[in-house]
Backbone as CSV, one residue per row, in Angstrom:
resi,resn,N_x,N_y,N_z,CA_x,CA_y,CA_z,C_x,C_y,C_z
1,MET,57.591,57.090,16.551,57.261,56.273,17.708,57.601,54.809,17.427
2,LYS,58.247,54.149,18.378,58.620,52.755,18.213,57.660,51.830,18.964
3,CYS,57.661,50.574,18.548,56.827,49.584,19.233,57.310,49.388,20.667
4,GLU,56.371,49.385,21.576,56.669,49.082,22.975,55.397,48.553,23.618
5,ILE,55.469,47.339,24.157,54.301,46.749,24.800,54.072,47.442,26.144
6,GLU,52.927,48.120,26.264,52.596,48.850,27.491,51.792,47.987,28.466
7,LYS,51.040,47.031,27.923,50.175,46.234,28.784,49.884,44.902,28.099
8,ILE,49.927,43.829,28.868,49.563,42.512,28.353,48.107,42.244,28.729
9,LEU,47.285,42.003,27.723,45.867,41.756,27.958,45.546,40.265,28.019
10,LEU,46.318,39.470,27.294,46.094,38.022,27.278,47.415,37.354,26.911
11,ASN,47.975,36.584,27.846,49.244,35.929,27.532,48.974,34.588,26.837
12,SER,50.034,33.872,26.489,49.868,32.652,25.700,49.145,31.551,26.476
13,GLU,49.322,31.505,27.802,48.605,30.509,28.603,47.123,30.861,28.700
14,GLN,46.836,32.140,28.910,45.438,32.580,28.981,44.734,32.385,27.635
15,ARG,45.505,32.470,26.566,44.943,32.242,25.222,44.286,30.868,25.141
16,LEU,44.919,29.841,25.714,44.393,28.486,25.635,43.044,28.380,26.345
17,VAL,42.916,29.057,27.477,41.637,29.077,28.203,40.583,29.815,27.384
18,HIS,40.994,30.933,26.784,40.109,31.734,25.937,39.578,30.891,24.773
19,ILE,40.458,30.144,24.119,40.067,29.313,22.982,39.113,28.201,23.420
20,GLU,39.386,27.577,24.566,38.515,26.511,25.065,37.084,27.014,25.257
21,LYS,36.960,28.233,25.783,35.630,28.798,25.998,34.924,29.074,24.684
22,LEU,35.657,29.628,23.708,35.064,29.904,22.405,34.646,28.613,21.707
23,LEU,35.471,27.582,21.810,35.129,26.297,21.204,33.847,25.734,21.808
24,GLU,33.725,25.886,23.122,32.511,25.421,23.801,31.284,26.161,23.282
25,LEU,31.411,27.483,23.128,30.288,28.285,22.652,29.924,27.964,21.208
26,ASP,30.913,27.552,20.421,30.659,27.183,19.028,30.332,25.699,18.870
27,GLY,30.268,24.973,19.991,29.956,23.552,19.926,31.061,22.715,19.322
28,LEU,32.307,23.127,19.559,33.454,22.455,18.943,34.466,22.028,20.005
29,GLU,33.989,21.494,21.108,34.869,21.189,22.243,35.989,20.205,21.918
30,ASP,35.802,19.346,20.931,36.770,18.284,20.659,37.910,18.716,19.729
31,VAL,37.949,19.973,19.331,38.986,20.441,18.404,40.342,20.501,19.109
32,VAL,41.357,19.947,18.463,42.741,20.039,18.940,43.509,20.892,17.935
33,GLU,44.150,21.944,18.402,44.839,22.866,17.507,46.019,22.192,16.804
34,ASN,46.099,22.377,15.506,47.237,21.907,14.721,48.304,22.997,14.740
35,ARG,49.388,22.773,15.447,50.414,23.791,15.665,51.132,24.180,14.388
36,ASN,51.120,23.303,13.379,51.783,23.600,12.108,50.784,23.773,10.963
37,GLY,49.518,23.958,11.330,48.489,24.098,10.308,48.210,25.549,9.973
38,ILE,47.742,25.774,8.749,47.370,27.125,8.327,46.164,27.052,7.397
39,TYR,45.206,27.916,7.648,44.050,28.075,6.763,44.400,29.170,5.771
40,CYS,44.437,28.847,4.488,44.803,29.819,3.456,43.542,30.306,2.753
41,ALA,43.007,31.405,3.221,41.762,31.939,2.668,42.021,32.609,1.318
42,VAL,40.997,32.596,0.493,41.078,33.189,-0.846,39.694,33.734,-1.187
43,PRO,39.605,34.870,-1.885,38.288,35.437,-2.223,37.574,34.603,-3.280
44,LEU,36.562,33.887,-2.865,35.797,33.040,-3.782,34.419,33.632,-4.071
45,THR,33.664,33.926,-3.019,32.293,34.399,-3.181,32.270,35.776,-3.850
46,GLY,31.548,35.866,-4.943,31.380,37.139,-5.631,32.429,37.438,-6.684
47,ALA,33.466,36.619,-6.778,34.512,36.876,-7.764,34.014,36.504,-9.163
48,PRO,34.008,37.452,-10.109,33.543,37.130,-11.468,34.512,36.194,-12.182
49,GLU,34.022,35.503,-13.169,34.835,34.495,-13.848,36.105,35.079,-14.447
50,GLU,36.040,36.298,-14.944,37.223,36.890,-15.580,38.334,37.214,-14.585
51,LYS,38.015,37.239,-13.286,39.019,37.517,-12.248,39.584,36.247,-11.614
52,ARG,38.958,35.116,-11.869,39.284,33.908,-11.122,40.696,33.391,-11.402
53,LYS,41.148,33.475,-12.644,42.502,32.997,-12.943,43.544,33.834,-12.214
54,PHE,43.352,35.158,-12.197,44.263,36.041,-11.476,44.276,35.698,-9.989
55,ILE,43.092,35.543,-9.397,42.980,35.216,-7.972,43.673,33.887,-7.674
56,GLU,43.367,32.876,-8.477,43.931,31.550,-8.242,45.450,31.553,-8.420
57,ASP,45.942,32.233,-9.456,47.387,32.270,-9.713,48.138,32.927,-8.557
58,GLU,47.637,34.060,-8.067,48.301,34.758,-6.966,48.241,33.929,-5.685
59,HIS,47.105,33.307,-5.470,46.925,32.462,-4.286,47.908,31.293,-4.290
60,GLU,48.086,30.669,-5.441,48.995,29.523,-5.545,50.445,29.951,-5.311
61,LYS,50.801,31.137,-5.767,52.166,31.636,-5.549,52.433,31.834,-4.051
62,ILE,51.462,32.399,-3.350,51.632,32.611,-1.907,51.657,31.265,-1.186
63,LYS,50.814,30.334,-1.593,50.806,29.003,-0.983,52.151,28.299,-1.161
64,THR,52.794,28.504,-2.293,54.113,27.908,-2.521,55.106,28.407,-1.481
65,CYS,55.054,29.703,-1.183,55.927,30.279,-0.148,55.635,29.653,1.211
66,ILE,54.363,29.480,1.511,53.951,28.934,2.812,54.365,27.471,2.956
67,LYS,54.227,26.711,1.878,54.668,25.308,1.907,56.158,25.216,2.196
68,GLU,56.922,26.124,1.605,58.372,26.137,1.834,58.698,26.388,3.299
69,ALA,57.814,27.096,3.994,58.026,27.373,5.418,57.746,26.140,6.281
70,GLY,57.082,25.152,5.713,56.820,23.914,6.443,55.449,23.838,7.080
71,LEU,54.536,24.701,6.684,53.187,24.690,7.239,52.266,23.790,6.415
72,GLU,51.270,23.207,7.096,50.303,22.313,6.459,49.071,23.125,6.072
73,ILE,48.782,23.176,4.792,47.777,24.092,4.257,46.397,23.438,4.129
74,TYR,45.373,24.196,4.567,43.996,23.902,4.183,43.540,25.047,3.283
75,ASP,43.041,24.710,2.096,42.617,25.719,1.124,41.135,25.526,0.819
76,PRO,40.266,26.506,1.161,38.836,26.354,0.883,38.517,26.253,-0.601
77,LYS,39.454,26.703,-1.439,39.245,26.576,-2.883,39.166,25.112,-3.308
78,ASP,39.833,24.246,-2.553,39.853,22.819,-2.875,38.732,22.046,-2.193
79,ALA,37.898,22.727,-1.442,36.816,22.066,-0.712,35.571,21.921,-1.598
80,PRO,34.722,20.942,-1.295,33.496,20.749,-2.087,32.561,21.957,-2.043
81,GLN,32.686,22.787,-1.007,31.795,23.945,-0.865,32.216,25.144,-1.719
82,ASN,33.302,25.037,-2.455,33.773,26.139,-3.295,32.649,26.584,-4.231
83,PRO,32.190,27.853,-4.122,31.073,28.311,-4.957,31.417,28.396,-6.443
84,TRP,32.715,28.345,-6.781,33.083,28.313,-8.196,32.669,26.978,-8.835
85,LEU,32.542,25.943,-8.004,32.218,24.614,-8.497,30.714,24.376,-8.517
86,LYS,30.074,24.614,-7.359,28.627,24.421,-7.251,28.140,25.101,-5.981
87,ILE,26.862,25.389,-5.944,26.243,25.971,-4.747,25.062,25.086,-4.372
88,THR,25.319,24.158,-3.452,24.278,23.228,-3.026,24.121,23.193,-1.511
89,ASP,25.240,23.261,-0.778,25.171,23.167,0.681,24.489,24.392,1.279
90,LEU,23.757,24.171,2.367,23.086,25.262,3.066,24.115,26.233,3.651
91,PRO,23.750,27.525,3.782,24.677,28.502,4.369,25.193,28.089,5.745
92,THR,24.322,27.513,6.587,24.772,27.099,7.921,25.787,25.960,7.838
93,THR,25.614,25.085,6.856,26.567,23.994,6.671,27.939,24.537,6.309
94,VAL,27.963,25.496,5.399,29.230,26.099,4.977,29.866,26.864,6.134
95,TYR,29.052,27.592,6.876,29.576,28.350,8.021,30.208,27.415,9.047
96,ASP,29.512,26.344,9.388,30.028,25.397,10.378,31.307,24.717,9.893
97,GLN,31.322,24.326,8.631,32.495,23.647,8.080,33.700,24.583,8.042
98,ASP,33.503,25.817,7.561,34.622,26.757,7.467,35.097,27.200,8.846
99,THR,34.161,27.339,9.787,34.554,27.675,11.153,35.481,26.611,11.716
100,LEU,35.114,25.347,11.538,35.947,24.247,12.021,37.338,24.298,11.390
101,GLN,37.395,24.569,10.104,38.692,24.586,9.417,39.538,25.798,9.812
102,VAL,38.901,26.924,10.142,39.639,28.120,10.566,40.202,27.947,11.973
103,VAL,39.417,27.364,12.880,39.832,27.315,14.286,40.791,26.172,14.591
104,THR,40.917,25.213,13.687,41.811,24.073,13.951,43.290,24.434,13.798
105,PRO,43.731,25.082,12.733,45.158,25.425,12.622,45.528,26.631,13.479
106,LYS,46.813,26.761,13.772,47.310,27.883,14.568,47.455,29.157,13.741
107,PHE,47.615,28.986,12.421,47.881,30.125,11.555,46.744,30.347,10.566
108,PHE,46.648,31.582,10.107,45.635,31.971,9.123,46.297,32.905,8.115
109,GLU,46.014,32.673,6.837,46.524,33.552,5.781,45.393,33.891,4.841
110,PHE,45.373,35.123,4.371,44.344,35.563,3.431,45.029,36.242,2.255
111,THR,44.954,35.617,1.077,45.465,36.243,-0.141,44.438,37.278,-0.570
112,ASN,44.654,38.509,-0.162,43.648,39.565,-0.240,43.795,40.339,-1.550
113,VAL,43.301,39.726,-2.639,43.468,40.338,-3.953,42.140,40.695,-4.616
114,TYR,41.030,40.451,-3.907,39.715,40.808,-4.441,38.725,40.812,-3.280
115,PRO,37.822,41.804,-3.215,36.868,41.842,-2.100,35.969,40.608,-2.090
116,SER,35.754,40.054,-0.902,34.915,38.864,-0.767,34.230,38.874,0.586
117,THR,32.921,38.692,0.586,32.201,38.679,1.860,32.585,37.469,2.701
118,GLY,32.815,36.329,2.069,33.124,35.113,2.812,34.456,35.186,3.539
119,ALA,35.485,35.656,2.845,36.826,35.685,3.444,36.899,36.620,4.645
120,GLY,36.083,37.662,4.645,36.069,38.577,5.784,35.565,37.902,7.051
121,ILE,34.571,37.040,6.917,34.064,36.284,8.060,35.137,35.332,8.573
122,GLU,35.815,34.659,7.660,36.888,33.738,8.044,38.001,34.476,8.777
123,GLN,38.367,35.643,8.258,39.420,36.435,8.891,39.035,36.823,10.311
124,GLN,37.801,37.262,10.504,37.372,37.683,11.829,37.310,36.508,12.798
125,LYS,36.931,35.332,12.310,36.949,34.132,13.148,38.369,33.839,13.629
126,ALA,39.337,33.978,12.724,40.739,33.734,13.082,41.212,34.727,14.135
127,ILE,40.777,35.971,14.024,41.158,36.995,15.007,40.525,36.681,16.358
128,MET,39.247,36.337,16.360,38.548,36.001,17.603,39.224,34.848,18.332
129,TYR,39.656,33.842,17.576,40.275,32.661,18.156,41.771,32.840,18.394
130,LEU,42.235,34.047,18.223,43.627,34.411,18.495,44.611,33.487,17.770
131,LYS,44.375,33.332,16.475,45.347,32.688,15.610,46.425,33.722,15.263
132,ILE,47.353,33.344,14.401,48.318,34.319,13.881,47.906,34.607,12.437
133,PRO,47.111,35.665,12.207,46.603,35.957,10.871,47.581,36.840,10.086
134,VAL,47.829,36.434,8.843,48.661,37.233,7.941,47.815,37.592,6.726
135,ILE,47.552,38.879,6.553,46.752,39.359,5.427,47.727,39.782,4.332
136,VAL,47.673,39.079,3.205,48.665,39.250,2.145,48.041,39.999,0.974
137,ASN,48.500,41.234,0.757,47.976,42.084,-0.305,48.945,42.165,-1.473
138,LYS,48.407,42.234,-2.683,49.236,42.501,-3.856,49.264,44.003,-4.091
139,ALA,50.442,44.563,-4.229,50.597,46.009,-4.410,49.765,46.486,-5.598
140,GLY,49.041,47.575,-5.390,48.238,48.161,-6.449,46.816,47.648,-6.525
141,VAL,46.480,46.620,-5.728,45.126,46.074,-5.721,44.434,46.556,-4.454
142,TYR,43.492,47.470,-4.594,42.810,48.022,-3.422,41.730,47.059,-2.940
143,THR,41.766,46.745,-1.654,40.727,45.913,-1.046,40.255,46.591,0.244
144,SER,39.360,45.943,0.944,38.664,46.538,2.085,39.596,47.046,3.185
145,ARG,39.333,48.253,3.657,40.069,48.778,4.815,39.687,48.035,6.089
146,MET,38.494,47.471,6.130,38.100,46.665,7.282,38.999,45.440,7.404
147,SER,39.370,44.868,6.270,40.244,43.696,6.278,41.668,44.084,6.644
148,ASN,42.197,45.082,5.967,43.591,45.480,6.194,43.776,46.258,7.491
149,GLY,42.699,46.786,8.035,42.805,47.554,9.273,42.446,46.758,10.514
150,ALA,42.131,45.480,10.339,41.689,44.671,11.473,42.780,44.550,12.530
151,ARG,42.428,44.761,13.761,43.365,44.622,14.873,43.807,43.165,15.023
152,ARG,44.986,43.000,15.613,45.543,41.674,15.909,45.759,40.851,14.642
153,SER,46.148,41.566,13.580,46.504,40.931,12.317,47.854,41.474,11.859
154,ILE,48.544,40.698,11.054,49.781,41.134,10.408,49.443,41.375,8.948
155,VAL,49.669,42.582,8.480,49.301,42.958,7.117,50.570,43.212,6.314
156,ILE,50.705,42.507,5.188,51.877,42.700,4.339,51.437,42.962,2.905
157,GLU,52.407,43.356,2.085,52.137,43.677,0.693,53.311,43.189,-0.156
158,TYR,53.011,42.571,-1.270,54.066,42.092,-2.164,53.840,42.632,-3.571
159,ASN,54.902,42.669,-4.354,54.805,43.056,-5.760,54.781,41.826,-6.656
160,ASP,55.734,40.938,-6.451,55.831,39.713,-7.245,56.195,38.568,-6.308
161,ALA,55.262,37.652,-6.102,55.456,36.585,-5.114,56.546,35.604,-5.522
162,VAL,56.869,35.543,-6.809,57.917,34.631,-7.250,59.288,35.195,-6.881
163,SER,59.536,36.448,-7.232,60.836,37.046,-6.927,61.000,37.320,-5.429
164,GLU,59.883,37.462,-4.709,59.931,37.737,-3.273,59.678,36.491,-2.428
165,LYS,59.744,35.336,-3.062,59.433,34.078,-2.391,60.273,33.870,-1.140
166,GLU,61.569,34.146,-1.222,62.459,33.894,-0.086,62.043,34.699,1.133
167,GLU,61.684,35.967,0.924,61.283,36.826,2.041,59.943,36.398,2.623
168,ILE,58.975,36.080,1.755,57.656,35.680,2.241,57.752,34.373,3.026
169,THR,58.535,33.435,2.511,58.738,32.175,3.220,59.408,32.406,4.566
170,SER,60.424,33.247,4.578,61.136,33.563,5.822,60.203,34.200,6.843
171,LEU,59.299,35.043,6.384,58.335,35.696,7.287,57.498,34.652,8.023
172,PHE,56.995,33.669,7.301,56.177,32.639,7.944,57.022,31.766,8.870
173,LYS,58.263,31.492,8.486,59.150,30.738,9.371,59.397,31.504,10.669
174,THR,59.543,32.805,10.564,59.730,33.641,11.758,58.521,33.538,12.681
175,LEU,57.323,33.634,12.128,56.106,33.595,12.936,55.905,32.244,13.615
176,MET,56.437,31.186,13.028,56.293,29.854,13.619,57.033,29.727,14.945
177,LYS,57.882,30.681,15.260,58.652,30.642,16.502,57.866,31.204,17.689
178,PHE,56.686,31.781,17.426,55.978,32.518,18.464,54.658,31.867,18.867
179,GLU,54.307,32.101,20.141,52.975,31.790,20.665,52.237,33.115,20.817
180,PRO,51.017,33.219,20.299,50.334,34.510,20.283,49.644,34.891,21.588
181,GLY,49.473,36.188,21.756,48.719,36.764,22.853,48.176,38.110,22.395
182,ILE,47.608,38.864,23.323,47.066,40.193,23.020,47.707,41.203,23.960
183,GLY,48.075,42.345,23.422,48.655,43.394,24.254,48.358,44.768,23.701
184,MET,48.761,45.786,24.448,48.643,47.167,24.007,50.039,47.678,23.659
185,CYS,50.173,48.184,22.432,51.445,48.697,21.943,51.339,50.206,21.742
186,LYS,52.393,50.935,22.069,52.378,52.386,21.888,52.072,52.781,20.449
187,LEU,52.604,51.997,19.497,52.450,52.330,18.078,51.212,51.696,17.459
188,HIS,50.940,50.430,17.790,49.883,49.681,17.110,48.599,49.542,17.919
189,GLY,48.562,50.067,19.122,47.349,49.954,19.932,47.091,48.512,20.322
190,ASN,45.815,48.107,20.291,45.443,46.719,20.601,46.021,45.830,19.513
191,THR,46.938,44.943,19.893,47.725,44.265,18.865,47.998,42.812,19.203
192,LEU,48.489,42.098,18.211,48.909,40.711,18.364,50.337,40.703,18.900
193,ILE,50.535,40.044,20.040,51.879,39.936,20.595,52.348,38.493,20.487
194,GLY,53.666,38.306,20.564,54.210,36.971,20.423,55.219,36.642,21.500
195,TYR,55.121,35.421,22.022,56.061,34.923,23.028,56.977,33.906,22.364
196,SER,58.280,34.029,22.650,59.249,33.080,22.123,60.270,32.760,23.204
197,ASP,60.438,31.466,23.495,61.409,31.029,24.497,61.203,31.704,25.852
198,SER,59.931,31.924,26.199,59.551,32.497,27.498,60.119,33.896,27.744
199,LYS,60.554,34.566,26.691,61.060,35.921,26.854,59.901,36.904,26.869
200,ASN,60.222,38.174,27.107,59.186,39.190,27.072,58.540,39.228,25.685
201,PRO,57.230,39.441,25.628,56.552,39.413,24.327,56.919,40.611,23.466
202,VAL,56.765,40.417,22.162,56.998,41.494,21.205,55.704,41.758,20.448
203,CYS,55.593,42.953,19.894,54.473,43.289,19.011,54.767,42.638,17.654
204,LEU,53.979,41.660,17.270,54.286,40.917,16.044,54.151,41.762,14.770
205,PRO,53.121,42.614,14.625,53.105,43.469,13.434,54.340,44.374,13.355
206,GLY,54.760,44.898,14.491,55.944,45.753,14.508,57.213,44.995,14.176
207,LEU,57.324,43.774,14.711,58.501,42.947,14.435,58.594,42.609,12.951
208,ILE,57.474,42.244,12.339,57.468,41.891,10.921,57.824,43.106,10.064
209,ASP,57.299,44.279,10.415,57.659,45.499,9.674,59.164,45.763,9.758
210,GLU,59.730,45.499,10.930,61.162,45.750,11.142,62.029,44.744,10.376
211,LEU,61.638,43.482,10.395,62.455,42.440,9.770,62.275,42.365,8.257
212,TYR,61.093,42.766,7.779,60.783,42.632,6.352,60.269,43.962,5.788
213,PRO,61.123,44.981,5.734,60.683,46.318,5.306,60.131,46.359,3.880
214,SER,60.593,45.463,3.015,60.112,45.468,1.627,58.681,44.942,1.518
215,LEU,58.172,44.307,2.584,56.818,43.756,2.569,55.828,44.595,3.382
216,VAL,56.263,45.758,3.842,55.379,46.626,4.633,54.215,47.110,3.765
217,TYR,53.011,46.998,4.294,51.807,47.456,3.586,51.786,48.975,3.539
218,ASN,51.638,49.514,2.350,51.671,50.963,2.150,50.291,51.445,1.709
219,PHE,49.511,51.926,2.672,48.157,52.379,2.368,48.126,53.734,1.662
220,SER,49.188,54.519,1.810,49.177,55.895,1.332,48.879,56.009,-0.154
221,LYS,49.228,54.998,-0.935,49.014,55.062,-2.381,47.539,55.020,-2.768
222,TYR,46.682,54.623,-1.812,45.251,54.508,-2.109,44.443,55.711,-1.589
223,VAL,45.085,56.603,-0.861,44.373,57.743,-0.274,43.888,58.671,-1.380
224,THR,42.623,59.068,-1.311,42.058,60.006,-2.284,41.804,61.352,-1.622
225,LYS,41.880,62.398,-2.399,41.697,63.754,-1.864,40.536,64.449,-2.565
């Protein structure tokens, strides 16, 4: 079965109205979307010290690819609220601060290399606000099916971010050409669609799978019997 948009649920113009309403409900009416901004999420909460170097190294490699694409990065690892540094701010303070940082940029990326309760909330906020979320998995590292199975997300998988830098960078450059919406796809169901140059929308997860076959997420290797 091939990708085919059967129904448009929210076009790019309706998206702006949708976001305005959500901002009002979150008390963030003054937020102006950064069209070239990206929130680069990383699993911080709950990560043991022996895993932190691996997490940070992989995250930095993916960020290098994103910088090459020309996007402006916000990284919660560099924020004062990073739990690896200290835990002093109230939970509501952290929630409000991270919500603001997630909803301001147009793009969202999650280096999904270790389960984290915090990053899952950030990812869902990005989906609700109809950003363009890219969930980046390292091959062989099993993480939550809730994260990788989330609707209206683009899920990819890499083996070595250094040798695959050109493809990962190109993927983000491709996504920068689109304005997001929501639609129903024959193959992907409720999905993230993209508008470019006022043409008919495409299913963005399907387009990325087609253009970047080496980065397609392969869940089959994790299936147990």
